[in-house]
C-alpha positions as CSV (number, residue, x, y, z in Angstrom):
1,M,89.6,96.2,96.5
2,T,90.3,96.8,92.5
3,M,91.4,99.7,90.8
4,R,88.5,99.7,88.8
5,A,85.7,99.2,91.1
6,N,84.9,103.7,91.1
7,K,86.1,105.4,87.9
8,T,84.7,109.0,89.5
9,R,87.7,108.9,92.7
10,W,90.9,107.5,92.9
11,P,90.7,104.4,95.0
12,P,93.6,103.1,97.5
13,A,95.1,101.2,94.9
14,L,96.2,104.5,93.2
15,W,96.9,106.6,96.6
16,M,99.5,103.8,97.6
17,T,101.0,103.7,94.0
18,L,101.0,107.5,94.1
19,A,102.8,107.4,97.2
20,L,105.2,104.7,96.3
21,A,106.7,107.2,93.4
22,L,106.2,110.7,95.3
23,V,108.9,108.6,97.9
24,A,111.0,106.4,96.0
25,G,111.5,109.5,93.0
26,G,112.5,110.8,96.4
27,A,114.8,108.1,97.5
28,S,116.2,108.2,94.1
29,A,117.2,111.9,93.3
30,G,118.8,111.8,96.7
31,G,121.5,108.7,96.1
32,L,121.5,110.2,92.4
33,F,122.7,113.8,93.4
34,S,124.0,113.3,96.8
35,R,127.4,111.6,97.2
36,S,127.1,111.9,100.9
37,V,124.0,108.2,100.9
38,Y,126.3,105.9,99.3
39,Q,129.8,107.3,101.0
40,R,130.1,104.5,102.9
41,E,129.9,102.0,99.8
42,V,133.0,100.7,97.9
43,L,132.9,102.5,94.4
44,P,131.7,99.9,92.0
45,W,128.6,99.3,94.3
46,A,127.7,102.8,95.1
47,A,128.1,103.4,90.9
48,Q,125.4,100.8,90.8
49,L,123.1,102.4,93.1
50,R,123.6,105.3,91.6
51,G,122.6,103.7,88.3
52,A,119.5,102.3,89.5
53,D,118.4,105.0,90.9
54,A,118.6,106.6,87.3
55,V,116.7,104.0,85.9
56,N,113.7,104.3,88.5
57,L,113.7,108.5,88.4
58,L,113.4,108.4,84.5
59,I,111.8,105.0,83.9
60,A,110.5,103.1,86.6
61,V,108.9,106.0,88.4
62,P,107.1,107.6,85.2
63,V,105.5,103.7,83.5
64,L,104.8,103.5,87.3
65,L,102.2,106.6,87.3
66,A,101.5,106.1,83.6
67,S,100.4,102.2,84.0
68,A,98.5,102.9,87.3
69,I,96.2,105.7,85.9
70,L,95.1,103.9,82.8
71,T,95.0,100.6,84.7
72,H,92.6,103.1,86.9
73,R,90.9,103.9,83.6
74,G,89.7,100.4,82.7
75,S,93.5,98.6,80.4
76,I,94.2,94.9,81.6
77,S,97.2,95.3,79.4
78,A,98.4,98.7,81.5
79,R,97.4,96.2,84.3
80,M,100.3,94.0,83.5
81,V,102.7,96.6,83.2
82,W,102.0,98.4,86.5
83,Q,102.0,95.1,88.1
84,G,105.7,94.0,86.4
85,T,106.9,97.6,87.5
86,L,105.7,97.4,90.8
87,L,107.7,93.7,91.0
88,L,110.5,95.9,89.7
89,F,110.1,98.0,93.1
90,V,109.8,94.8,94.9
91,Y,113.3,93.3,93.6
92,N,115.6,96.7,93.3
93,Y,114.0,98.7,97.6
94,A,114.6,95.0,98.9
95,I,118.6,95.1,97.6
96,Y,118.3,98.9,98.7
97,A,116.2,98.0,102.5
98,F,118.9,94.8,103.0
99,A,122.4,95.1,101.4
100,V,122.9,99.2,101.4
101,H,124.7,100.9,104.8
102,F,122.2,102.8,106.9
103,N,121.5,106.4,105.5
104,L,119.2,108.5,105.9
105,F,116.9,107.0,102.9
106,F,116.6,103.9,105.2
107,L,112.8,104.7,105.8
108,A,112.3,105.7,102.7
109,Y,113.7,102.3,101.3
110,C,111.2,100.2,103.9
111,C,108.2,102.5,102.8
112,V,108.5,101.9,98.9
113,L,109.2,98.0,99.4
114,G,106.3,97.8,101.5
115,L,104.2,99.8,99.5
116,S,105.2,98.3,96.4
117,F,104.6,94.5,98.1
118,Y,101.0,95.0,99.5
119,T,100.0,96.9,96.4
120,L,101.3,94.1,93.4
121,L,99.3,91.7,96.3
122,D,96.2,93.7,96.4
123,S,96.2,93.7,92.4
124,L,96.9,90.2,92.0
125,L,93.9,88.8,94.4
126,S,91.3,90.6,92.8
127,L,91.9,89.4,89.3
128,S,90.3,87.1,87.7
129,P,93.1,84.4,86.3
130,R,90.1,82.8,84.5
131,E,89.0,86.1,82.9
132,V,92.5,87.4,82.1
133,G,93.1,83.9,80.3
134,E,89.9,84.6,78.5
135,R,91.5,87.7,77.1
136,Y,94.9,86.7,75.8
137,G,94.7,83.0,75.8
138,A,93.5,82.1,72.3
139,R,95.9,84.3,70.1
140,A,98.9,85.1,72.9
141,P,102.7,83.4,71.6
142,V,102.2,81.0,74.5
143,R,105.2,78.5,73.3
144,T,107.5,80.8,72.5
145,S,107.2,83.2,75.5
146,A,107.3,79.8,77.7
147,I,110.3,78.9,76.1
148,T,111.9,81.8,76.0
149,F,111.5,82.1,79.7
150,F,112.5,78.4,80.6
151,L,115.8,79.5,78.5
152,L,116.5,82.8,79.6
153,S,116.2,81.1,83.2
154,L,118.7,78.9,82.6
155,A,121.0,81.1,80.9
156,F,120.8,83.6,83.8
157,A,121.2,80.9,86.6
158,A,124.3,79.6,84.9
159,E,126.0,82.6,84.7
160,E,125.2,82.9,88.7
161,I,126.3,79.4,89.8
162,R,129.5,79.6,87.5
163,E,130.7,82.3,89.9
164,I,129.0,80.7,93.1
165,V,130.6,77.4,92.7
166,P,133.9,77.9,92.0
167,A,134.0,80.7,95.3
168,T,132.4,78.1,97.4
169,L,134.9,74.9,96.8
170,A,138.1,77.6,97.2
171,G,136.4,78.8,100.4
172,H,135.8,82.3,99.9
173,P,133.5,84.8,98.5
174,P,132.3,85.4,95.0
175,K,134.3,87.7,93.1
176,S,131.4,90.5,93.5
177,V,131.0,89.6,97.1
178,A,134.6,90.9,97.6
179,E,134.3,93.8,95.3
180,W,131.3,95.4,96.2
181,G,131.8,94.7,99.8
182,L,129.3,93.0,100.4
183,V,128.2,90.1,103.1
184,S,126.7,88.2,100.2
185,N,125.4,88.9,97.2
186,P,121.4,90.6,97.0
187,I,121.0,89.5,93.5
188,H,121.8,86.3,93.8
189,V,119.9,85.8,96.8
190,L,116.7,87.3,94.6
191,D,117.4,86.1,91.8
192,L,118.2,81.8,93.0
193,S,115.5,82.1,95.3
194,F,112.3,83.8,94.0
195,F,112.4,85.5,90.5
196,L,113.9,82.7,88.4
197,P,111.8,80.3,89.8
198,A,109.0,82.3,89.3
199,F,110.2,82.7,85.1
200,V,110.0,78.3,85.2
201,I,106.9,78.4,86.9
202,G,105.7,80.9,84.2
203,S,107.2,78.7,81.7
204,V,105.4,75.6,83.1
205,L,102.2,77.2,83.5
206,L,102.4,78.7,79.9
207,W,103.1,75.8,78.5
208,R,100.4,74.4,79.9
209,R,97.9,76.9,79.0
210,R,96.9,77.8,82.5
211,P,94.9,80.5,83.3
212,L,97.3,82.0,86.3
213,A,100.0,82.1,83.5
214,F,98.6,84.6,81.5
215,V,98.4,86.8,84.6
216,L,101.5,86.0,85.4
217,A,103.4,85.4,82.0
218,P,103.0,89.8,81.0
219,T,103.4,90.9,84.2
220,L,106.4,89.1,84.4
221,M,107.7,90.0,80.7
222,A,106.9,93.9,81.8
223,F,109.0,92.8,85.0
224,G,112.1,90.8,83.0
225,L,111.8,94.4,80.7
226,L,112.6,96.7,83.0
227,M,115.0,94.7,85.0
228,T,117.4,94.2,82.4
229,V,117.0,98.3,81.4
230,T,118.0,98.7,85.1
231,V,121.4,95.9,84.5
232,A,122.3,98.2,81.5
233,G,121.8,101.3,83.5
234,L,123.8,100.0,85.8
235,T,126.9,99.0,83.5
236,V,127.1,102.3,82.2
237,A,127.1,104.3,85.4
238,M,130.4,102.2,86.6
239,A,131.3,102.6,83.0
240,L,131.1,106.8,83.6
241,E,132.8,106.3,87.0
242,G,136.1,104.4,86.0
243,V,134.9,100.7,87.6
244,A,133.9,98.8,84.2
245,G,135.9,98.8,81.0
246,N,133.0,100.5,78.6
247,Y,129.7,100.6,77.3
248,L,129.2,97.5,75.4
249,G,128.4,95.0,78.5
250,A,124.9,97.0,78.4
251,V,124.0,96.0,75.1
252,P,123.4,92.4,75.9
253,F,120.7,93.6,78.2
254,L,118.9,95.8,76.3
255,G,118.5,92.8,73.5
256,V,116.5,91.1,75.8
257,A,115.0,93.9,76.7
258,V,113.9,94.7,73.1
259,G,112.7,90.3,73.1
260,F,110.4,90.8,76.4
261,S,109.0,93.9,74.5
262,W,108.4,91.9,71.0
263,L,106.8,89.4,73.7
264,L,104.5,92.0,75.5
265,V,103.1,93.8,72.8
266,R,102.8,90.2,71.1
267,F,100.8,89.9,74.2
268,F,98.9,92.7,74.2
269,R,98.1,92.6,70.0
270,S,96.2,89.5,71.5
271,G,94.4,90.4,73.7
272,A,92.9,93.8,71.4
273,V,91.8,90.4,68.9
274,A,89.7,89.0,71.4
275,Q,88.2,91.7,72.2
276,G,87.1,92.7,68.4
277,K,89.6,95.8,68.5
């Protein structure tokens, strides 16, 4: 199915997005305003979860709804943002589902994780990479984006491996695992297993100008923008609750978010030029 198939009524994908937004918004509001939700978590981890809830509620859910509606109206650029936002919910709610103690919103976490994954899958399967590539390929910032993806992937992977390898050699858990009261760090798992490799793959496909790259790249840019804003929000939340030194740790992530925004705007402008707008 495709969200552009019938503009006289909402297609299933849009109803799924609406359901996702309502459930995610409710779970985020509950986690943000009720201290009992994360009462079994240690303070640094609970602070980060509340920071993620705030970003979900105030930024991710509104972006999800706005981009879905614009996608329904026929905007390819909005569709890339919509897919990137769905990817953010897959990432975040995999963490909620697997790394948060069982609480009132467990079924909500499972619901959001499933809805975001299958809605994203539906959108990707109904897209034509060739058509998207024809729209963006001629003028898109291909080399700049490819290099940016590759360097950021290396930087984030190096930072995480720098924590993991010494701890492994010393025979104890990494610092974040011990301080956050976790069995393992779900961020390490998701980044090193799935998301950082996805950016490397996107980099290679862009460099070779493969049609799939012009679907993957703007989707990852939107995801990267929202994810770095989320991490900045976590840093601010930890500072507010007294478990981080100050707010300056948010600045580098906001800088990366600005970079992703710039790349995304250039991609979308390349599509507008191709359409003669």
